[in-house]
N, C-alpha and C positions, 0 to 999 in steps of 0.2 A: 343685293348683298349676298343672298344665298347662291346666286349664279356665279359670283366672283369666287366665293369659297369653294364651290364645286370645281371651277376651273383651276384654282391653285392646287387643290388636292389631286386632281388628275395629272397636273404637271409634275408634282412631287412623285407620284406613283410611276410615271413614265421615266423620270430621271433615275429613280432607284432601280428599275428594271434594266435600264441602259447601263448603269454603273455595275450591276451584278453580271451583265453579259460580257462586258469588256475584259475583265481579268481572266475569264475562262477561255477566251479566244487568244489572248496575248501570251499565255504560258507556253513555254517550250518543254520538251522532254528533259528530265533530269536523271542523270545516271550516278550510281555510287561505284566508285573505283577504289576499293580498300576503305580508307578513312577520308576520302576526298569526294566531294560532290561536284559534278560538272555537267554542262550541257553539250560538250564536245568530247567524243570518245575516240577520235582519230589517233591511232598509234598507241592505244592503251589496251591492256588485256584484263579480263576478269571483271568487267564492268557490268552492272545489273541495272535495269530500268527501275526507278523508284515510282511506285504507283500508290494511289489511295490516300494521298495527303500532300499538303504543301511542305516545302522544305525552306526553312529560314536559316540563312548562314550569317552569323555575326562574326565579323572580322575582329581579331584581337589587335591590341596595340603592340607596336614593335618598339623595342628599346633603341634609343639613339646610339649610334656608334661612337659619337664624340665623348662628351663628358658624362660620367656616371655620378650620381649623387654620393657624397661621402657618407659612409655608414655611421650611424649614431651608436656610440657605445656608452653603456651605463657606467658612470664614474664609480659606483659602489655596487658591483654585482653581488648577487646572493651567493653564499658559500657553496650551495649545491651546483650552481652554474659555473662558478669560477674554477671548481675542481674538476669539472667535466663529469660529475656524477649525476647528471640529470636524467639518466636512463635513456640517452639518445641513441644515435645510430653508430656508435663506436668511435667517434672522433674525440680526441683529447683536447682540442682547442676550445677556449671559452667562447660561448656564443655571444654574438652581438646582434642587436636589432637595428634595422635601418629605418629611419624616419625621413620624410621629405624635408628639404631645407626650409619650407614654409611652415612646418609644424611649430606650434607655439611651445616654448620651453616652460615647464611648470616648476616653480620653486619647490624645494623640499618641504617646507611647512604647509604649503597649499596641498601638495600631494598627500601628506600625512593626514590632513583634515578630510580630504576626499576619501581616503582609505578608511578612516574612522567612521565616516558617514555610511559608506558602503557596508562596512562590517556591522554597524548597528542595524541597518535595514535588513541585511541577511539574517541576523540573529532574530529579529522580529518575525520575519517570514518563517524561519525554522520553528519558532515557538508556535506560531499559528498552524503550521502544517502538522506538528506533533500533536497539538490539541485536536485537530481534525482527524488525525489517524486514530487517536484514542476513541473518539466518538464513533468513527466508522467500525472499529473492531468491536465496540460494545454493542452496536446495532447488529452487526454481522453474527454475533453470538456463536462463534466457532462453526460457522456454516449452517446454523439452524436458527435464523431469525424468526420472530413471531410472524405468523401469517396475518395479513391485513384483510379487511372485510371484502375488498374487491377481488380477492384471489381465490375464488371458489375453484377456478380452473388451476390445477396443480402446475401446469406449464408456466402460467403467469408467475407463480411463486418461484419456480426454478429460474426463470429469466431474471427476476429481481435479485435472487441470490447470486447469480453469475455476474450481474452488473455491480453488485456490492463488492464482490471479490475483485473485479477488475478495477474498481475505484480505489480499493485498498492498495492494490499493486501500483497504480499510477501515483497515488499519494506517497507511497514508500519510495518510489523512484524520485519524486520531487525532494523528499527529505534527504536522500542520498546525495543528490546534486547540490543541495544547499550546504550539506556538510563538506563536500569537496571544495566548494567555493570558499567556505569559511576556513578550510585548511590552508588555503593560499595565503591568508593573512597571518597565520601563526608561524610561518617560516621566517 
């Protein structure tokens, strides 16, 4: 039994070494010519050899030339969008959003219920974040929190104060984001 397991483990090790050696020998040189990567530089100028790492190229999808999906327009656009006052790029036409034809249509009462649920959740998160912010500020004590017993080294104390300050800033950023999201519901 031990001889069989030894044989299996040696076969696995040999296979992994062979698998690691094959890609290294099969790779070709890759050149960067502007924003394009190629392994053939014939007739191109300004190409540089890419070294020190693998290049993975993901090809994008192309739109079909035939039929384009019909844009979805909101039957009751918000006043800010309908008037072109959304702070956009200078166009005065109302904006339309396109949705794929297979996208499910949501009834107005269902959407209102979802919006109400989302608003309730955001308000709860905002209250929780504001409570946490008050606790953090109280503990921070205007940059002079009480020293703990394990902070005989002054640098440990300074590190904790800096982390508290960063935590307050992160939490304030979360509060600002939640307020922005809630502002979307009041329009």
